Structure formats: C-alpha cells, structure tokens
Backbone of each chain as ProteinMPNN parsed JSONL, in Angstrom:
{"seq_chain_A": "MARVSFRIVFEDRTALGPGKIELLERIAELGSISAAGRVFGMSYRRAWTLVDELNTMFAVPLVHATPGGTGGGGARLTALGERIVREYREVEATIHAGTADALARIDADKRTG", "coords_chain_A": {"N_chain_A": [[111.162, 93.46, 118.92], [110.254, 95.568, 121.947], [108.503, 94.623, 124.797], [105.755, 94.54, 126.975], [105.886, 93.245, 130.135], [103.759, 91.871, 132.582], [101.943, 91.528, 135.683], [98.976, 90.869, 137.62], [98.495, 92.418, 140.792], [97.16, 91.983, 143.871], [95.545, 93.339, 146.8], [95.97, 91.662, 148.72], [98.7, 90.823, 148.427], [98.708, 88.43, 146.965], [99.098, 87.212, 143.681], [98.585, 87.347, 140.076], [99.629, 86.06, 137.146], [101.282, 85.594, 134.034], [102.259, 82.812, 134.12], [100.433, 81.406, 135.478], [98.095, 81.791, 134.187], [98.468, 80.617, 131.883], [98.657, 78.19, 132.559], [96.139, 77.704, 133.445], [94.704, 77.96, 131.003], [95.423, 75.75, 129.589], [94.612, 73.713, 131.337], [92.058, 73.857, 130.846], [92.102, 73.255, 128.016], [93.33, 70.736, 128.099], [92.042, 69.089, 129.99], [93.045, 68.109, 132.279], [95.08, 68.427, 135.329], [97.726, 67.594, 135.588], [98.418, 66.817, 133.03], [98.363, 69.541, 131.83], [100.631, 70.725, 133.449], [102.649, 69.273, 132.295], [102.962, 70.268, 129.811], [104.429, 72.801, 130.27], [106.67, 71.664, 131.57], [106.702, 71.172, 134.207], [106.53, 69.625, 137.485], [104.305, 67.055, 138.753], [103.436, 67.85, 141.158], [104.282, 70.611, 141.271], [102.558, 71.664, 139.643], [99.916, 71.214, 140.737], [100.247, 72.254, 143.065], [100.191, 75.187, 142.334], [97.743, 75.358, 141.224], [96.252, 74.809, 143.541], [97.012, 77.074, 144.99], [95.791, 79.223, 143.106], [93.135, 78.332, 143.52], [92.732, 79.165, 146.306], [93.041, 81.596, 146.401], [90.971, 83.215, 145.183], [87.678, 83.865, 145.938], [85.631, 81.792, 145.542], [86.677, 78.455, 143.996], [88.824, 78.311, 140.923], [89.346, 75.993, 139.316], [87.992, 73.027, 139.052], [88.585, 69.795, 140.104], [88.317, 66.413, 139.479], [88.154, 63.418, 141.194], [90.81, 60.915, 140.742], [90.278, 58.12, 139.242], [90.399, 54.896, 137.372], [92.379, 55.994, 134.536], [92.754, 58.301, 135.659], [91.237, 60.661, 136.514], [89.867, 63.994, 136.263], [89.921, 67.521, 135.289], [88.465, 70.693, 135.162], [87.978, 74.095, 134.316], [86.108, 76.218, 136.376], [83.137, 78.389, 136.119], [83.908, 80.807, 137.073], [86.79, 80.463, 136.92], [86.983, 80.429, 133.844], [86.033, 82.815, 133.489], [88.037, 84.462, 134.729], [90.31, 84.088, 133.038], [89.598, 85.17, 130.885], [89.22, 87.715, 131.272], [91.7, 88.451, 132.218], [93.277, 88.16, 129.718], [91.843, 90.001, 128.316], [92.7, 92.406, 129.701], [95.552, 92.091, 128.998], [95.42, 92.403, 126.216], [94.469, 95.206, 126.205], [96.685, 96.6, 127.407], [98.718, 95.898, 125.567], [97.76, 97.119, 123.158], [97.478, 99.96, 123.981], [100.222, 100.709, 124.791], [101.889, 100.271, 122.5], [102.848, 102.289, 120.742], [104.248, 103.949, 122.321], [106.103, 101.89, 123.272], [107.453, 101.575, 120.974], [108.927, 103.783, 120.728], [110.522, 103.901, 122.985], [112.213, 101.661, 122.408], [113.412, 102.517, 120.117], [114.841, 104.4, 121.219], [116.426, 102.937, 122.645], [118.22, 101.733, 121.015], [119.386, 103.718, 119.435], [119.549, 105.654, 120.959]], "CA_chain_A": [[110.595, 94.738, 119.576], [110.171, 95.631, 123.288], [107.196, 94.221, 125.208], [105.531, 94.724, 128.544], [105.732, 91.955, 131.014], [102.949, 92.254, 133.581], [100.93, 90.709, 136.701], [98.129, 91.798, 138.61], [98.88, 92.301, 142.087], [96.205, 92.081, 144.644], [95.999, 94.028, 147.99], [96.472, 90.777, 149.92], [99.875, 90.531, 147.844], [98.862, 87.603, 145.85], [99.458, 87.942, 142.109], [98.128, 86.63, 138.815], [100.631, 86.615, 135.978], [101.187, 84.657, 132.597], [102.454, 81.459, 134.087], [99.002, 80.705, 136.054], [96.947, 81.807, 133.199], [98.594, 79.801, 130.733], [98.24, 76.84, 133.109], [94.541, 77.809, 133.503], [94.232, 77.639, 129.545], [95.905, 74.507, 129.121], [93.718, 72.862, 132.16], [90.745, 73.962, 130.106], [92.281, 72.48, 126.825], [93.516, 69.071, 128.203], [90.935, 68.417, 131.016], [93.859, 67.425, 133.394], [96.078, 69.397, 135.78], [99.161, 66.918, 135.455], [98.898, 66.869, 131.55], [98.802, 70.732, 131.571], [101.669, 70.827, 133.999], [103.601, 68.318, 131.604], [103.14, 71.171, 128.838], [105.43, 73.382, 130.952], [107.803, 70.86, 132.2], [106.355, 71.305, 135.641], [106.035, 68.336, 138.104], [102.748, 67.015, 139.099], [103.313, 68.61, 142.509], [104.002, 72.001, 141.167], [101.36, 71.995, 138.944], [98.953, 71.077, 141.83], [100.445, 73.686, 144.227], [99.789, 76.636, 141.715], [96.26, 75.489, 141.275], [95.659, 75.172, 144.935], [97.229, 78.682, 145.037], [94.697, 79.845, 142.38], [91.929, 78.024, 144.476], [92.558, 79.735, 147.674], [93.367, 83.179, 145.951], [89.664, 83.689, 144.916], [86.56, 83.65, 146.921], [85.607, 80.542, 144.773], [87.714, 78.065, 143.154], [89.066, 78.437, 139.618], [89.633, 74.703, 138.784], [87.208, 71.889, 139.725], [89.15, 68.629, 139.973], [87.392, 65.23, 139.892], [88.937, 62.441, 141.902], [91.512, 60.165, 139.927], [90.209, 56.717, 139.144], [90.75, 54.644, 136.113], [92.344, 57.043, 133.606], [93.503, 59.566, 136.385], [90.6, 61.73, 136.834], [89.945, 65.187, 135.416], [89.895, 68.83, 135.842], [88.15, 71.727, 134.151], [87.919, 75.428, 134.838], [84.784, 76.558, 136.904], [82.754, 79.469, 135.404], [84.887, 81.884, 137.699], [87.905, 80.243, 136.262], [86.898, 80.844, 132.557], [86.061, 84.565, 133.436], [89.255, 85.303, 134.926], [91.186, 83.857, 132.214], [89.061, 85.906, 129.673], [89.461, 89.153, 131.95], [93.264, 88.767, 132.157], [93.623, 88.335, 128.453], [91.472, 91.578, 127.832], [93.584, 93.456, 130.391], [96.612, 92.149, 128.113], [95.29, 93.176, 124.948], [94.466, 96.531, 126.436], [97.844, 97.113, 127.765], [99.671, 95.84, 124.521], [97.194, 98.127, 122.169], [97.812, 101.147, 124.728], [101.379, 100.913, 124.891], [102.758, 99.967, 121.237], [103.604, 103.498, 120.2], [105.369, 104.373, 123.518], [107.037, 100.817, 123.36], [108.405, 101.578, 119.698], [110.002, 104.931, 120.942], [111.572, 103.491, 123.887], [113.106, 100.631, 121.711], [114.244, 103.235, 119.233], [115.895, 105.119, 121.92], [117.297, 102.018, 123.419], [119.047, 101.274, 119.879], [120.137, 104.726, 118.856], [120.015, 106.978, 121.98]], "C_chain_A": [[110.403, 94.658, 121.205], [108.652, 95.069, 123.688], [106.957, 94.551, 126.517], [105.088, 93.417, 129.143], [104.926, 92.365, 132.286], [102.351, 91.204, 134.367], [100.157, 91.62, 137.315], [98.644, 91.334, 139.967], [97.61, 92.704, 143.15], [96.499, 92.579, 145.933], [96.499, 93.031, 149.107], [97.945, 90.27, 149.5], [99.882, 89.144, 147.317], [98.692, 88.126, 144.433], [98.905, 86.867, 141.25], [98.971, 86.912, 137.511], [100.501, 85.46, 134.737], [101.24, 83.073, 133.012], [101.095, 80.691, 134.659], [98.093, 81.024, 135.248], [97.06, 80.919, 132.295], [98.526, 78.452, 131.51], [96.862, 76.636, 133.057], [94.092, 77.29, 132.034], [94.589, 76.088, 129.31], [95.251, 73.286, 130.0], [92.333, 72.776, 131.155], [90.857, 73.073, 128.932], [92.319, 71.041, 127.12], [92.698, 68.489, 129.155], [91.928, 67.71, 132.088], [94.959, 68.455, 133.861], [97.599, 68.832, 135.516], [99.558, 67.147, 133.806], [99.067, 68.416, 131.148], [100.149, 71.169, 132.342], [102.749, 70.532, 133.217], [104.238, 69.584, 130.517], [104.453, 72.265, 129.061], [106.775, 73.042, 131.534], [107.696, 70.742, 133.86], [106.177, 69.682, 136.354], [104.713, 68.329, 138.473], [102.519, 67.785, 140.146], [103.47, 69.989, 142.292], [102.865, 72.331, 140.724], [99.897, 72.15, 139.956], [99.095, 72.08, 142.886], [100.076, 74.757, 143.483], [98.107, 76.337, 141.622], [95.572, 75.42, 142.627], [95.919, 76.6, 145.338], [96.052, 79.463, 144.491], [93.531, 79.791, 142.911], [91.625, 78.8, 145.511], [92.658, 81.282, 147.329], [91.974, 83.93, 145.88], [88.713, 83.112, 145.717], [86.072, 81.96, 146.652], [86.707, 79.77, 143.964], [87.499, 78.213, 141.838], [88.972, 77.233, 138.826], [88.654, 73.765, 139.694], [87.964, 70.673, 139.079], [88.397, 67.527, 140.233], [88.317, 64.173, 140.296], [89.422, 61.304, 140.671], [90.98, 58.515, 140.018], [90.922, 55.94, 138.147], [91.151, 55.611, 135.052], [92.797, 58.487, 134.277], [92.592, 60.608, 136.574], [90.764, 62.987, 135.775], [89.75, 66.378, 136.04], [89.361, 69.855, 134.707], [88.037, 72.893, 134.954], [86.243, 75.579, 135.251], [84.373, 77.852, 135.978], [83.616, 80.613, 135.91], [86.209, 81.932, 136.885], [88.136, 80.717, 134.682], [86.741, 82.52, 132.478], [87.301, 85.091, 133.627], [90.08, 85.144, 133.688], [90.931, 85.051, 131.131], [89.505, 87.528, 130.198], [91.079, 89.542, 131.637], [93.777, 88.849, 130.679], [93.06, 89.757, 127.906], [92.506, 92.588, 128.454], [95.048, 93.383, 129.282], [96.674, 92.747, 126.869], [95.149, 94.603, 124.956], [95.659, 97.273, 126.523], [98.749, 97.014, 126.252], [98.99, 96.885, 123.47], [97.712, 99.51, 122.825], [99.05, 101.551, 124.479], [102.329, 100.713, 123.601], [103.487, 101.292, 120.785], [104.874, 103.867, 121.135], [106.401, 103.02, 123.52], [108.1, 100.998, 121.913], [109.449, 102.753, 119.844], [110.927, 104.688, 121.73], [112.537, 102.504, 123.183], [113.946, 101.379, 120.789], [115.177, 103.898, 120.231], [116.931, 104.315, 122.513], [118.392, 101.808, 122.23], [119.866, 102.302, 119.565], [120.379, 105.955, 119.94], [119.4, 108.146, 121.709]], "O_chain_A": [[110.418, 93.521, 121.678], [107.737, 95.12, 122.866], [107.91, 94.855, 127.234], [104.17, 92.695, 128.755], [105.441, 93.2, 133.03], [102.212, 90.078, 133.889], [100.418, 92.801, 137.545], [99.092, 90.221, 140.239], [97.186, 93.858, 143.099], [97.635, 92.356, 146.352], [97.18, 93.328, 150.089], [98.422, 89.348, 150.162], [100.981, 88.605, 147.188], [98.243, 89.228, 144.114], [98.774, 85.698, 141.613], [98.903, 88.0, 136.94], [99.619, 84.602, 134.686], [100.533, 82.216, 132.481], [100.782, 79.551, 134.312], [97.012, 80.507, 135.53], [96.072, 80.366, 131.811], [98.27, 77.507, 130.763], [96.375, 75.567, 132.688], [93.277, 76.38, 131.882], [93.756, 75.365, 128.764], [95.28, 72.122, 129.6], [91.752, 71.74, 130.833], [89.988, 72.23, 128.709], [91.572, 70.222, 126.585], [92.645, 67.259, 129.136], [91.501, 66.737, 132.71], [95.607, 69.167, 133.093], [98.53, 69.597, 135.267], [100.65, 67.532, 133.39], [99.831, 68.661, 130.215], [100.787, 72.053, 131.77], [103.751, 71.245, 133.255], [105.426, 69.862, 130.354], [105.292, 72.501, 128.192], [107.69, 73.793, 131.874], [108.572, 70.259, 134.578], [105.729, 68.73, 135.716], [104.015, 69.34, 138.537], [101.473, 68.433, 140.188], [102.844, 70.719, 143.061], [102.154, 73.178, 141.264], [99.049, 73.037, 139.864], [98.161, 72.63, 143.469], [99.427, 75.519, 144.2], [97.325, 77.21, 141.997], [94.459, 75.912, 142.812], [95.081, 77.237, 145.976], [95.394, 80.229, 145.196], [92.79, 80.774, 142.946], [90.468, 79.156, 145.736], [92.278, 82.098, 148.169], [91.803, 85.035, 146.394], [88.852, 81.978, 146.175], [86.182, 81.085, 147.512], [87.557, 80.395, 143.33], [86.357, 78.269, 141.384], [88.541, 77.339, 137.678], [88.627, 73.837, 140.923], [88.021, 70.49, 137.863], [87.731, 67.578, 141.266], [89.348, 64.081, 139.629], [88.631, 60.885, 139.826], [91.388, 57.806, 140.938], [92.103, 56.248, 137.986], [90.176, 56.168, 134.548], [93.105, 59.506, 133.659], [93.151, 61.67, 136.847], [91.502, 63.028, 134.791], [89.434, 66.408, 137.23], [89.771, 69.829, 133.547], [87.995, 72.794, 136.181], [85.326, 75.136, 134.56], [85.191, 78.307, 135.179], [84.039, 81.391, 135.055], [86.686, 82.924, 136.334], [89.174, 81.25, 134.292], [87.215, 83.268, 131.623], [87.74, 86.006, 132.93], [90.583, 86.188, 133.272], [91.826, 85.729, 130.627], [90.059, 88.343, 129.461], [91.546, 90.522, 131.056], [94.709, 89.622, 130.453], [93.724, 90.504, 127.188], [93.059, 93.459, 127.782], [95.543, 94.413, 128.825], [97.603, 93.424, 126.428], [95.552, 95.284, 124.014], [95.824, 98.343, 125.938], [99.391, 97.992, 125.868], [99.828, 97.564, 122.877], [98.42, 100.192, 122.084], [99.2, 102.663, 123.973], [103.518, 101.01, 123.718], [104.682, 101.264, 120.491], [106.056, 104.021, 120.828], [107.573, 103.259, 123.81], [109.269, 100.615, 121.862], [110.543, 102.773, 119.279], [112.078, 105.061, 121.502], [113.73, 102.622, 123.466], [115.107, 101.012, 120.607], [116.374, 103.886, 119.945], [118.041, 104.73, 122.845], [119.551, 101.713, 122.634], [121.054, 102.038, 119.383], [121.145, 106.912, 119.822], [119.658, 109.148, 122.375]]}, "seq_chain_B": "MARVSFRIVFEDRTALGPGKIELLERIAELGSISAAGRVFGMSYRRAWTLVDELNTMFAVPLVHATPGGTGGGGARLTALGERIVREYREVEATIHAGTADALARIDADKRTG", "coords_chain_B": {"N_chain_B": [[92.933, 97.935, 146.214], [93.41, 96.089, 143.439], [96.447, 96.135, 141.405], [98.471, 96.698, 138.526], [101.294, 95.304, 138.116], [104.436, 95.945, 136.301], [106.905, 95.557, 133.677], [109.131, 96.448, 131.271], [110.426, 94.645, 128.771], [113.236, 94.116, 126.747], [114.237, 92.949, 123.322], [116.721, 91.72, 123.512], [116.561, 90.753, 126.004], [117.092, 92.229, 127.991], [115.669, 94.365, 130.765], [113.479, 96.84, 131.786], [112.19, 98.129, 134.75], [110.189, 98.982, 137.628], [112.114, 99.588, 139.679], [114.504, 100.039, 138.709], [113.688, 102.416, 137.201], [112.866, 104.223, 139.464], [115.267, 104.536, 140.787], [116.63, 105.929, 138.959], [115.016, 108.43, 139.189], [115.588, 109.472, 141.767], [118.302, 109.768, 141.499], [118.291, 111.859, 139.784], [116.99, 113.614, 141.218], [118.712, 113.863, 143.722], [121.193, 114.328, 142.863], [123.3, 112.053, 143.096], [124.553, 108.875, 143.162], [125.047, 107.201, 144.937], [123.596, 108.316, 147.195], [121.198, 108.24, 146.218], [120.794, 105.663, 146.124], [120.732, 104.815, 148.762], [118.224, 105.72, 149.705], [116.918, 103.47, 149.085], [117.753, 101.535, 150.786], [120.037, 100.476, 149.377], [123.304, 99.081, 148.805], [126.354, 101.132, 148.191], [127.734, 99.594, 146.247], [125.817, 98.051, 144.758], [123.825, 100.09, 144.034], [125.427, 101.238, 142.091], [126.078, 99.096, 140.29], [123.511, 98.825, 139.085], [123.045, 101.19, 137.86], [125.293, 101.091, 135.952], [124.231, 98.719, 134.586], [122.182, 99.988, 133.418], [123.452, 102.041, 131.917], [124.679, 100.537, 129.903], [122.752, 99.087, 128.832], [121.547, 100.792, 126.935], [122.002, 102.771, 124.032], [123.263, 105.082, 124.433], [124.63, 106.257, 127.456], [122.419, 106.65, 130.467], [122.9, 107.771, 132.624], [125.236, 110.349, 133.939], [128.015, 110.284, 135.42], [130.133, 112.036, 137.637], [133.735, 112.487, 138.589], [134.332, 111.63, 141.874], [135.736, 114.089, 143.922], [136.568, 116.298, 146.781], [133.843, 115.865, 148.645], [132.65, 114.118, 147.214], [131.924, 113.88, 144.588], [129.388, 113.786, 141.819], [126.238, 112.904, 139.975], [124.179, 112.941, 137.325], [121.039, 112.681, 135.264], [121.48, 112.107, 131.725], [120.181, 113.578, 128.877], [118.868, 111.579, 127.454], [118.427, 109.575, 129.785], [116.799, 111.376, 131.082], [114.339, 111.253, 129.119], [113.875, 108.828, 128.908], [112.808, 107.969, 131.721], [110.756, 109.578, 131.679], [109.172, 108.68, 129.128], [108.857, 105.851, 130.418], [107.032, 106.386, 132.615], [104.898, 107.613, 131.227], [103.929, 105.324, 129.823], [103.465, 103.898, 132.204], [101.176, 105.252, 133.204], [99.241, 105.081, 131.18], [98.782, 102.355, 131.044], [97.667, 102.099, 133.755], [95.331, 103.778, 133.259], [94.068, 102.497, 131.351], [93.356, 99.918, 132.049], [91.799, 100.098, 134.471], [89.19, 99.746, 134.82], [88.929, 97.286, 134.374], [90.295, 95.633, 136.117], [88.995, 96.341, 138.348], [86.701, 94.748, 138.09], [88.005, 92.288, 138.109], [89.094, 92.4, 140.675], [86.691, 92.457, 142.046], [85.588, 89.899, 141.535], [87.601, 88.337, 142.517], [87.099, 88.664, 145.451], [84.263, 87.92, 145.715], [83.782, 85.934, 143.985]], "CA_chain_B": [[92.474, 97.401, 145.034], [94.421, 95.44, 142.233], [97.334, 96.911, 140.429], [99.169, 95.998, 137.472], [102.788, 95.457, 138.181], [104.958, 95.715, 134.803], [108.448, 95.809, 133.202], [109.563, 96.644, 129.729], [111.311, 93.684, 128.293], [113.647, 94.102, 125.185], [114.63, 91.799, 122.457], [118.063, 91.461, 124.115], [116.096, 90.2, 127.259], [117.301, 93.426, 129.312], [114.491, 94.837, 131.071], [113.372, 98.041, 132.512], [111.006, 97.96, 135.576], [109.986, 100.233, 138.487], [113.203, 99.753, 140.713], [115.514, 100.908, 137.916], [113.053, 103.844, 137.206], [112.881, 105.142, 140.657], [116.577, 104.667, 141.149], [116.839, 107.223, 138.03], [114.498, 109.457, 139.471], [116.358, 109.83, 142.903], [119.766, 110.256, 141.16], [117.797, 113.213, 139.142], [116.662, 114.566, 142.34], [119.617, 114.154, 144.749], [122.482, 114.317, 142.389], [124.492, 111.245, 143.698], [124.096, 107.671, 142.846], [125.036, 106.591, 146.52], [122.516, 108.951, 148.037], [119.846, 107.651, 145.436], [120.702, 104.054, 146.367], [120.536, 104.815, 150.256], [117.057, 105.79, 149.683], [116.004, 102.102, 148.74], [118.345, 100.593, 151.292], [120.801, 99.66, 148.714], [124.676, 99.392, 149.182], [126.883, 101.74, 146.988], [128.144, 98.814, 144.805], [124.383, 97.698, 144.203], [123.255, 101.198, 143.191], [126.362, 101.448, 141.054], [125.894, 98.061, 139.461], [122.236, 99.042, 138.481], [123.56, 102.4, 137.074], [126.001, 100.533, 134.807], [123.28, 98.087, 133.583], [121.308, 101.124, 132.503], [123.984, 102.836, 130.826], [125.081, 99.699, 129.007], [121.451, 98.737, 128.189], [121.042, 101.492, 126.011], [123.095, 102.903, 122.981], [124.144, 105.998, 125.254], [124.39, 106.373, 128.835], [121.313, 107.194, 131.008], [123.557, 108.664, 133.794], [126.461, 110.625, 133.655], [128.967, 110.481, 136.782], [131.461, 113.018, 137.536], [134.633, 111.658, 139.186], [134.266, 112.075, 143.277], [136.579, 114.801, 144.756], [135.768, 116.628, 147.869], [132.26, 115.975, 148.663], [132.234, 112.797, 146.778], [131.33, 113.836, 143.09], [128.011, 113.94, 141.547], [125.674, 112.254, 139.103], [122.834, 113.411, 136.709], [120.782, 112.222, 134.14], [121.576, 112.624, 130.509], [119.223, 113.811, 128.032], [118.306, 110.115, 126.971], [118.024, 109.151, 130.791], [115.48, 112.129, 131.526], [113.489, 110.984, 128.481], [113.411, 107.395, 129.346], [112.01, 108.241, 132.796], [109.372, 110.225, 131.204], [108.4, 107.72, 128.499], [108.322, 104.978, 131.205], [105.95, 106.901, 133.448], [103.855, 107.629, 130.546], [103.412, 103.937, 129.525], [102.523, 103.454, 133.333], [100.177, 106.28, 133.263], [98.382, 104.87, 130.118], [98.276, 101.329, 131.545], [96.82, 102.435, 134.783], [94.041, 104.238, 132.888], [93.471, 101.637, 130.395], [92.924, 98.978, 132.869], [91.28, 100.417, 135.801], [87.683, 99.212, 134.818], [88.887, 95.57, 134.105], [91.007, 95.204, 137.44], [87.799, 96.416, 139.38], [85.979, 93.633, 137.898], [88.657, 91.183, 138.53], [89.158, 92.552, 142.067], [85.459, 91.936, 142.87], [85.574, 88.449, 140.995], [88.304, 87.765, 143.397], [86.507, 88.762, 146.762], [83.202, 87.278, 145.882], [83.678, 84.752, 143.109]], "C_chain_B": [[93.68, 96.884, 144.166], [95.088, 96.376, 141.543], [97.969, 96.112, 139.539], [100.732, 96.479, 137.681], [103.689, 95.09, 136.913], [106.364, 95.873, 134.662], [108.472, 95.694, 131.675], [110.654, 95.567, 129.498], [111.598, 93.772, 126.834], [114.131, 92.891, 124.617], [115.809, 90.908, 122.897], [117.727, 90.82, 125.429], [116.627, 91.214, 128.471], [115.932, 93.872, 129.497], [114.507, 96.131, 131.892], [112.126, 98.126, 133.424], [111.118, 99.312, 136.642], [111.308, 100.342, 139.37], [114.194, 100.571, 139.994], [114.986, 102.603, 137.75], [113.236, 104.813, 138.271], [114.322, 105.574, 141.174], [116.98, 106.033, 140.325], [116.346, 108.642, 138.618], [115.053, 109.989, 140.797], [117.603, 110.442, 142.414], [119.289, 111.743, 140.639], [117.644, 114.073, 140.348], [117.833, 114.931, 143.37], [120.839, 114.225, 144.291], [123.493, 113.543, 142.57], [123.873, 109.903, 143.503], [124.053, 107.093, 144.374], [123.904, 107.032, 147.084], [121.442, 108.288, 147.353], [119.598, 106.297, 146.132], [120.306, 104.007, 147.9], [118.923, 104.865, 150.507], [116.151, 104.608, 149.721], [116.782, 101.173, 149.739], [119.588, 99.896, 150.61], [122.56, 100.124, 148.949], [125.031, 100.18, 147.875], [127.157, 100.916, 145.993], [126.946, 98.421, 144.114], [124.101, 98.669, 143.308], [124.151, 101.621, 141.899], [126.368, 100.425, 139.904], [124.385, 98.247, 138.465], [122.588, 100.153, 137.456], [124.322, 101.788, 135.732], [125.302, 99.581, 133.882], [122.467, 98.816, 132.884], [122.202, 101.533, 131.577], [124.643, 101.735, 129.971], [123.844, 99.115, 128.147], [121.253, 99.492, 126.879], [122.255, 102.149, 125.162], [123.85, 104.101, 123.535], [123.844, 105.938, 126.668], [123.169, 107.009, 129.296], [121.753, 108.246, 132.015], [124.892, 109.083, 133.663], [127.11, 111.034, 135.105], [129.779, 111.263, 136.693], [132.247, 112.472, 138.583], [134.442, 112.49, 140.592], [135.537, 112.656, 143.815], [136.163, 114.941, 146.147], [134.338, 116.78, 147.962], [131.687, 114.934, 147.978], [131.581, 112.824, 145.17], [129.923, 113.781, 142.85], [127.501, 113.172, 140.298], [124.45, 113.005, 138.466], [122.447, 112.594, 135.513], [121.23, 112.666, 132.978], [120.174, 112.87, 129.876], [118.117, 112.453, 127.815], [117.743, 109.654, 128.336], [116.641, 110.066, 131.079], [114.195, 111.457, 130.645], [112.875, 109.388, 128.561], [112.463, 107.504, 130.442], [110.8, 108.524, 132.402], [108.412, 109.282, 130.288], [107.965, 106.434, 129.461], [106.962, 105.242, 132.175], [104.671, 107.327, 132.569], [103.254, 106.323, 130.21], [102.499, 103.381, 130.867], [101.364, 104.003, 133.501], [98.961, 105.532, 132.219], [98.02, 103.209, 130.596], [97.478, 101.323, 132.968], [95.36, 102.556, 134.335], [93.37, 103.341, 132.195], [92.73, 100.407, 131.107], [91.993, 98.992, 134.083], [89.805, 99.608, 135.843], [87.921, 97.514, 134.963], [89.469, 94.996, 135.456], [89.995, 95.675, 138.32], [86.94, 95.528, 139.331], [86.746, 92.501, 138.405], [88.934, 91.177, 140.122], [87.779, 91.864, 142.706], [84.981, 90.422, 142.415], [86.431, 87.717, 142.187], [87.709, 87.769, 145.086], [85.041, 87.845, 146.824], [82.806, 86.499, 144.942], [82.481, 85.175, 142.065]], "O_chain_B": [[94.817, 97.337, 144.3], [94.517, 97.362, 141.078], [98.043, 94.897, 139.72], [101.232, 97.587, 137.494], [103.651, 93.924, 136.52], [106.996, 96.35, 135.605], [107.831, 94.863, 131.031], [111.738, 95.683, 130.069], [110.794, 93.621, 125.914], [114.413, 91.906, 125.299], [115.89, 89.693, 122.718], [118.682, 90.304, 126.01], [116.549, 90.951, 129.671], [115.098, 93.808, 128.593], [115.471, 96.43, 132.597], [111.031, 98.194, 132.867], [111.841, 100.303, 136.538], [111.475, 101.485, 139.796], [114.685, 101.595, 140.47], [115.593, 103.634, 138.038], [113.653, 105.961, 138.114], [114.57, 106.609, 141.791], [117.516, 107.008, 140.852], [116.986, 109.692, 138.581], [114.917, 111.21, 140.878], [117.964, 111.535, 142.848], [119.883, 112.734, 141.064], [118.173, 115.182, 140.41], [117.946, 116.072, 143.818], [121.738, 114.202, 145.131], [124.616, 113.984, 142.326], [122.659, 109.807, 143.684], [123.035, 106.593, 144.855], [123.126, 106.18, 147.512], [120.679, 107.685, 148.107], [118.527, 105.898, 146.59], [119.532, 103.113, 148.241], [118.395, 104.165, 151.371], [115.011, 104.586, 150.184], [116.526, 99.976, 149.607], [120.123, 98.915, 151.127], [122.947, 101.264, 149.205], [124.419, 100.092, 146.811], [126.914, 101.288, 144.845], [126.976, 98.43, 142.883], [124.065, 98.473, 142.093], [123.707, 102.203, 140.909], [126.611, 100.762, 138.745], [124.284, 97.832, 137.311], [122.393, 99.953, 136.258], [123.911, 102.039, 134.599], [125.574, 99.513, 132.683], [122.01, 98.422, 131.81], [121.875, 101.443, 130.394], [125.333, 102.275, 129.106], [123.955, 98.748, 126.978], [120.852, 98.925, 125.863], [123.403, 102.053, 125.596], [125.025, 104.224, 123.189], [122.732, 105.538, 127.013], [122.759, 107.938, 128.6], [121.179, 109.314, 132.23], [125.731, 108.264, 133.29], [126.712, 111.987, 135.774], [130.341, 111.351, 135.601], [131.641, 111.965, 139.527], [134.393, 113.72, 140.597], [136.42, 111.876, 144.169], [135.55, 114.053, 146.739], [133.714, 117.699, 147.431], [130.476, 114.721, 148.014], [130.887, 111.926, 144.693], [129.225, 113.722, 143.862], [128.384, 112.778, 139.537], [123.757, 113.687, 139.221], [123.252, 111.942, 134.848], [121.481, 113.869, 133.048], [119.154, 112.379, 130.361], [116.899, 112.427, 127.992], [116.568, 109.29, 128.271], [115.555, 109.521, 131.272], [113.166, 111.141, 131.241], [111.742, 108.966, 128.329], [111.303, 107.165, 130.211], [109.824, 107.837, 132.706], [107.22, 109.096, 130.531], [106.828, 105.985, 129.325], [106.073, 104.417, 132.387], [103.554, 107.39, 133.084], [102.032, 106.227, 130.321], [101.43, 102.77, 130.856], [100.448, 103.313, 133.948], [97.798, 105.499, 132.621], [96.841, 102.889, 130.451], [96.65, 100.432, 133.158], [94.42, 101.861, 134.722], [92.147, 103.275, 132.314], [91.63, 100.004, 130.728], [91.518, 97.97, 134.579], [89.423, 98.959, 136.817], [87.189, 96.722, 135.557], [89.077, 93.893, 135.835], [90.261, 95.231, 139.437], [86.282, 95.305, 140.347], [86.157, 91.718, 139.149], [88.991, 90.125, 140.76], [87.747, 91.003, 143.585], [84.032, 89.878, 142.978], [86.028, 86.688, 142.727], [87.965, 86.814, 145.819], [84.747, 87.18, 147.817], [81.606, 86.236, 144.859], [82.131, 84.396, 141.179]]}, "name": "protein", "num_of_chains": 2, "seq": "MARVSFRIVFEDRTALGPGKIELLERIAELGSISAAGRVFGMSYRRAWTLVDELNTMFAVPLVHATPGGTGGGGARLTALGERIVREYREVEATIHAGTADALARIDADKRTGMARVSFRIVFEDRTALGPGKIELLERIAELGSISAAGRVFGMSYRRAWTLVDELNTMFAVPLVHATPGGTGGGGARLTALGERIVREYREVEATIHAGTADALARIDADKRTG"}
C-alpha cells in the first residue's frame, strides 16, 4: 500500500523526521548514543552529530549524555526529548488515520488508472 | 509556524511529492511542459524527465503532450492527472487540518522547551 512519508519543518528550516525520532527512541531504549547509532549502521561521529543537531534545535536539549568512564558513559532522553518523541508519533498516527482512505484511492488509481 | 512536509511513497518505491504536483498544476494552467518547468527554473530536459516519470509511474499517463509544430505543441493533464492532483491536495488539506494543534505544541516546545 502507499504510505505518507513526512517530516516536520520549522520556520528556522530545521526539520524533524523519522531518522532523528528513531534515533531518540533507540537512545531511550539502549541508554547509549553510540549503541543507538549502531542499530542504524551509523558511525559514532554521525550519531553524535545528529544528537547535537537535535539538542541545539530546541530551546533545551532532548538528550542528556553523561561522560564516559569505564563502560563508556550513558545517555537518556530529557523530559522534553520524551515529549517530542511522543508528540511526533501522535502526529504520525493522526496522519496515517486521516489519509488511509485517500491513499487507498490514489493507490488504486496508480495501478489501474 | 512549523509545517508538515510530505510525499506519498508507493510500494514500488516511486514517490509523489510537492514538486511533481506543482509541475502538474502549472502544466494544466500554462498548457506547456517547458513553460511549466520554467516557472521553477527547470531546464526543458528536467521538466520532461519529471513528466516522463509521472507518466510511467501510473497505469495510464497523467500528462498528454501533443507534438510541437509552429508554436511548440502543447500539453494538458489527462482525466487521471487531474484526479491525482485533486486527491493529493485533499491529502494535504487533511494532513494540515489534522496536525495543526499538535504542530503548535511542538513549535512551542521547540521555542521554550
């Protein structure tokens, strides 16, 4: 079936899409930025760059990282980080529910004209 | 204000986003693929490539082009082309109406945390 792929674009042209949200969800789950990045095949540097983007996009950080000693430190979502993930997934659910019928029509049009 | 940017992605991985839809709307308005492309600063070749993609994405073409004689030929949307533009804009309106409140919350979160 057809689906809607979306991102939220802010006035300052920063954007929040599925890649950043999935990274946040994995950080929450795994407690580590580098472990979360590895799930998506990202380098340590790439995962940190995305987290840095996320933390500077918002008025306060979305991810709190603790310095790595033995065991490599850890990371968790801040209260704002958790809320943004939840709000993004709510937007996604609203979009999917609201467009399902129209997408089915467009999909049928695509197949049969 | 924040906004949702989206595209419709089909199972065969082709996609329909704002660029192609705006090109279709300009073709309908101007009756010419190259004139429509110029509105977006596209080369003649680029506009035709997009139209060709659109025409092969769907079971039947979205754009009907007539050979160019004196005056350079013309182009118009087929019945399916008109329907796809309308359906896409309906999906867009549904998305915007359905997500406005949540986007306002996310926007406020972005500004003030």
